[in-house]
C-alpha positions in Angstrom: 79.0 32.1 55.1 75.8 32.3 53.2 73.9 29.0 52.7 72.4 27.9 49.4 73.5 26.1 46.2 75.8 28.0 43.8 76.7 27.0 40.2 80.2 27.4 38.9 80.6 28.0 35.1 83.7 27.4 33.0 83.0 29.1 29.6 84.7 27.5 26.7 84.4 28.0 22.9 82.9 24.5 22.4 81.6 23.4 25.8 80.6 25.0 29.1 81.5 23.1 32.3 79.0 23.4 35.1 79.5 22.6 38.7 77.4 22.9 41.8 77.9 23.3 45.5 76.2 21.6 48.3 73.4 23.6 50.0 75.8 24.6 52.8 78.2 26.2 50.3 81.1 24.1 51.5 82.0 21.8 48.6 81.9 22.1 44.8 81.3 19.1 42.5 81.3 18.6 38.8 77.8 18.6 37.5 77.1 18.9 33.7 78.6 19.9 30.4 76.5 22.2 28.2 77.3 22.5 24.5 78.1 26.1 23.5 75.4 27.6 21.3 75.2 30.8 19.2 71.4 30.6 19.5 71.4 31.0 23.3 70.5 27.5 24.2 73.5 27.3 26.4 72.3 30.4 28.5 68.8 28.9 28.6 70.1 25.5 29.9 72.2 27.1 32.6 69.2 29.4 33.6 67.0 26.3 33.8 69.6 24.5 36.0 69.8 27.5 38.3 66.0 27.5 38.6 65.7 23.8 39.1 68.3 23.8 41.8 67.1 27.0 43.4 70.6 28.4 43.1 71.4 31.6 45.0 74.3 32.6 42.8 76.2 31.8 39.6 80.0 32.0 39.6 81.6 32.4 36.1 85.3 31.9 35.7 87.1 35.0 34.4 90.1 33.7 32.2 92.9 36.2 32.5 96.4 35.8 31.2 98.9 34.8 33.8 100.1 38.4 33.8 96.5 39.5 34.7 95.8 41.0 31.3 92.5 40.5 29.4 92.4 38.2 26.5 89.8 37.3 23.8 88.6 34.5 26.2 88.2 37.1 28.9 85.9 39.1 26.7 83.9 36.0 25.7 83.4 35.0 29.4 82.3 38.5 30.3 79.8 38.6 27.5 78.5 35.2 28.5 78.2 36.3 32.1 76.3 39.3 31.0 73.9 37.2 29.0 73.4 34.9 32.1 72.8 37.9 34.3 70.0 38.9 31.9 68.5 35.4 32.0 68.5 34.7 35.8 67.1 36.4 38.8 70.1 35.7 41.1 73.5 37.4 41.1 76.1 36.4 38.6 79.7 36.9 39.7 83.0 36.8 37.8 85.9 35.1 39.6 89.5 34.9 38.5 90.0 31.4 37.1 93.7 31.4 36.1 95.0 27.8 35.9 91.6 26.2 36.7 91.7 24.0 33.6 95.3 23.0 34.3 94.5 22.1 37.9 91.5 20.1 36.7 93.5 18.3 34.0 96.3 17.4 36.4 93.8 16.2 39.0 92.0 13.9 36.5 95.3 12.6 35.1 96.4 11.7 38.7 93.1 9.8 39.1 93.8 7.8 36.0 91.5 9.5 33.5 92.7 10.4 30.0 91.9 14.1 29.5 91.5 13.8 25.7 88.8 11.1 26.1 87.2 13.0 29.0 87.1 16.6 27.7 83.5 17.2 29.1 84.7 15.9 32.5 87.6 18.3 32.4 85.2 21.2 31.7 83.0 20.2 34.7 86.1 19.7 36.9 87.4 23.2 35.9 84.0 24.6 36.8 84.3 22.9 40.2 87.8 24.3 40.7 86.5 27.8 40.0 83.5 27.4 42.3 85.6 25.8 45.1 87.9 28.8 44.9 85.0 31.2 45.2 83.5 29.2 48.2 86.8 29.1 50.0 87.4 32.9 49.4 83.9 33.7 50.8 84.5 31.5 53.8 87.8 33.2 54.6 86.7 36.8 53.9 83.0 36.7 54.8 82.2 38.4 51.4 81.2 36.8 48.1 84.2 36.3 45.8 84.8 38.2 42.6 82.6 41.0 41.1 78.9 41.1 40.3 77.9 41.2 36.7 75.0 43.4 35.6 72.8 42.4 32.7 73.3 44.3 29.5 71.2 47.5 29.3 68.4 47.4 26.8 
């Protein structure tokens, strides 16, 4: 298992949930919610976080339909991951995130939080679910989870 902080990213149309791992790559925790921006401020903020934390990798959730088919959200997340890959100097990986938001919402509800009043917390928690899945997959396989994203060609 590689050591180093990783960031998990849950791309939404309004907000982007961000999580981070501990330096050992064992545990993912909710970290920040970034407002979605057409002007690229969202990509810039996540790139800034990656630099400040000296992250070794960014893990972006790939929202597929339960059937495994691509959706409009899939294309949006891929485009966002490509923009991130062009803005950071570390690998960006896409990891299947099916049911991450549902898992996060159920977990928050069980802890007594109202998900409608805590939407930004749900986004961060979904990002933590995505990142924890990637960390667990790497720990069991010995290889980074998902597939690496290349920056868009100029």
